[in-house]
MIDOSE-1310 file (N, C-alpha, C; in nm, 2 decimals, decimal comma, always signed):
residues 67
matr	-6,57/-0,89/+3,49/-6,45/-0,81/+3,49/-6,33/-0,90/+3,46; -6,25/-0,86/+3,36/-6,13/-0,94/+3,32/-6,02/-0,93/+3,42; -5,95/-1,04/+3,44/-5,84/-1,04/+3,53/-5,71/-1,00/+3,45; -5,64/-0,91/+3,50/-5,51/-0,87/+3,43/-5,40/-0,96/+3,47
krfi	-5,33/-1,02/+3,37/-5,22/-1,10/+3,40/-5,09/-1,02/+3,38; -4,99/-1,04/+3,47/-4,87/-0,97/+3,47/-4,76/-1,07/+3,45; -4,67/-1,06/+3,35/-4,56/-1,15/+3,33/-4,45/-1,13/+3,43; -4,38/-1,24/+3,46/-4,27/-1,24/+3,56/-4,14/-1,24/+3,48
agai	-4,07/-1,13/+3,48/-3,95/-1,12/+3,40/-3,84/-1,22/+3,45; -3,78/-1,29/+3,36/-3,67/-1,38/+3,39/-3,71/-1,51/+3,46; -3,84/-1,53/+3,48/-3,89/-1,66/+3,54/-3,89/-1,77/+3,44; -3,86/-1,89/+3,49/-3,85/-2,01/+3,41/-3,96/-2,11/+3,45
cpkc	-4,04/-2,16/+3,36/-4,15/-2,25/+3,39/-4,09/-2,38/+3,45; -4,14/-2,43/+3,57/-4,09/-2,55/+3,62/-4,13/-2,67/+3,54; -4,22/-2,67/+3,46/-4,27/-2,78/+3,38/-4,19/-2,79/+3,24; -4,20/-2,68/+3,16/-4,14/-2,69/+3,03/-4,01/-2,62/+3,02
qspd	-3,96/-2,56/+3,12/-3,83/-2,49/+3,13/-3,82/-2,37/+3,03; -3,93/-2,32/+2,99/-3,92/-2,20/+2,90/-3,91/-2,07/+2,98; -3,81/-1,99/+2,94/-3,80/-1,86/+3,01/-3,90/-1,76/+2,96; -3,93/-1,67/+3,05/-4,02/-1,56/+3,03/-4,16/-1,59/+2,98
tlav	-4,22/-1,70/+3,03/-4,35/-1,74/+2,98/-4,45/-1,75/+3,10; -4,40/-1,71/+3,22/-4,49/-1,72/+3,34/-4,56/-1,59/+3,37; -4,69/-1,60/+3,40/-4,77/-1,48/+3,43/-4,83/-1,50/+3,56; -4,86/-1,39/+3,64/-4,93/-1,40/+3,77/-5,06/-1,32/+3,76
wren	-5,17/-1,37/+3,83/-5,29/-1,30/+3,83/-5,37/-1,35/+3,96; -5,47/-1,27/+4,00/-5,55/-1,31/+4,12/-5,68/-1,37/+4,07; -5,72/-1,48/+4,13/-5,84/-1,55/+4,09/-5,91/-1,59/+4,22; -6,03/-1,53/+4,25/-6,10/-1,56/+4,37/-6,02/-1,53/+4,49
dvdt	-5,95/-1,42/+4,49/-5,86/-1,38/+4,60/-5,74/-1,47/+4,63; -5,70/-1,55/+4,53/-5,59/-1,64/+4,54/-5,49/-1,61/+4,43; -5,36/-1,59/+4,46/-5,26/-1,56/+4,36/-5,24/-1,69/+4,28; -5,24/-1,67/+4,15/-5,22/-1,79/+4,05/-5,11/-1,75/+3,96
vgcv	-5,02/-1,85/+3,93/-4,91/-1,84/+3,84/-4,93/-1,94/+3,73; -4,92/-1,90/+3,60/-4,94/-1,99/+3,49/-4,84/-1,97/+3,38; -4,81/-2,07/+3,31/-4,72/-2,07/+3,19/-4,81/-2,05/+3,06; -4,79/-1,95/+2,98/-4,86/-1,93/+2,86/-4,82/-2,03/+2,75
kcgf	-4,71/-2,10/+2,76/-4,67/-2,19/+2,66/-4,73/-2,33/+2,68; -4,71/-2,39/+2,80/-4,75/-2,53/+2,83/-4,88/-2,54/+2,91; -4,93/-2,43/+2,97/-5,05/-2,44/+3,05/-5,03/-2,47/+3,19; -4,91/-2,49/+3,24/-4,88/-2,52/+3,38/-4,94/-2,41/+3,47
tqrq	-5,01/-2,45/+3,58/-5,06/-2,35/+3,67/-5,03/-2,39/+3,82; -5,01/-2,29/+3,90/-4,98/-2,32/+4,04/-5,05/-2,21/+4,12; -5,12/-2,25/+4,23/-5,20/-2,15/+4,31/-5,14/-2,14/+4,45; -5,15/-2,02/+4,51/-5,10/-2,00/+4,64/-5,19/-2,08/+4,74
tdqp	-5,13/-2,15/+4,84/-5,20/-2,22/+4,93/-5,20/-2,16/+5,07; -5,29/-2,19/+5,16/-5,29/-2,14/+5,29/-5,20/-2,22/+5,39; -5,15/-2,33/+5,34/-5,06/-2,41/+5,42/-4,92/-2,35/+5,43; -4,86/-2,36/+5,55/-4,73/-2,30/+5,57/-4,63/-2,37/+5,48
ladn	-4,53/-2,29/+5,43/-4,42/-2,35/+5,35/-4,33/-2,44/+5,44; -4,26/-2,53/+5,37/-4,17/-2,61/+5,44/-4,06/-2,53/+5,50; -4,00/-2,59/+5,60/-3,89/-2,52/+5,68/-3,78/-2,49/+5,58; -3,74/-2,37/+5,56/-3,63/-2,33/+5,47/-3,50/-2,30/+5,53
krsd	-3,47/-2,37/+5,64/-3,34/-2,35/+5,71/-3,22/-2,40/+5,62; -3,11/-2,33/+5,63/-2,99/-2,37/+5,56/-2,93/-2,49/+5,63; -2,86/-2,58/+5,55/-2,79/-2,69/+5,61/-2,66/-2,64/+5,67; -2,61/-2,72/+5,77/-2,49/-2,69/+5,83/-2,37/-2,69/+5,74
seni	-2,38/-2,77/+5,63/-2,26/-2,79/+5,54/-2,25/-2,67/+5,45; -2,35/-2,58/+5,44/-2,35/-2,47/+5,35/-2,26/-2,35/+5,41; -2,17/-2,30/+5,33/-2,09/-2,19/+5,38/-2,16/-2,06/+5,37; -2,16/-1,99/+5,49/-2,23/-1,86/+5,49/-2,12/-1,76/+5,54
igif	-2,11/-1,65/+5,46/-2,01/-1,55/+5,49/-2,06/-1,46/+5,61; -2,19/-1,42/+5,60/-2,25/-1,34/+5,71/-2,39/-1,32/+5,68; -2,47/-1,27/+5,78/-2,60/-1,24/+5,76/-2,62/-1,09/+5,80; -2,69/-1,02/+5,71/-2,71/-0,88/+5,73/-2,84/-0,86/+5,81
hpd	-2,82/-0,78/+5,92/-2,93/-0,75/+6,01/-2,94/-0,59/+6,02; -3,03/-0,53/+5,95/-3,04/-0,38/+5,95/-3,09/-0,34/+6,09; -3,03/-0,23/+6,14/-3,07/-0,18/+6,27/-3,17/-0,07/+6,26
């Protein structure tokens, strides 16, 4: 069975910096992103992402909390 690749509109390849060349597909139940121009690939990992807290020096106007 062929895996269907879907392009990510507006995405820029982190390796070659080309816009609109990244595609996403599932491979062995793992999401994979690849550049069709330079061949860069990145796979989803089971490891937690790094802490993405904002720095204190960053100006924040407000945070939306829907009720």
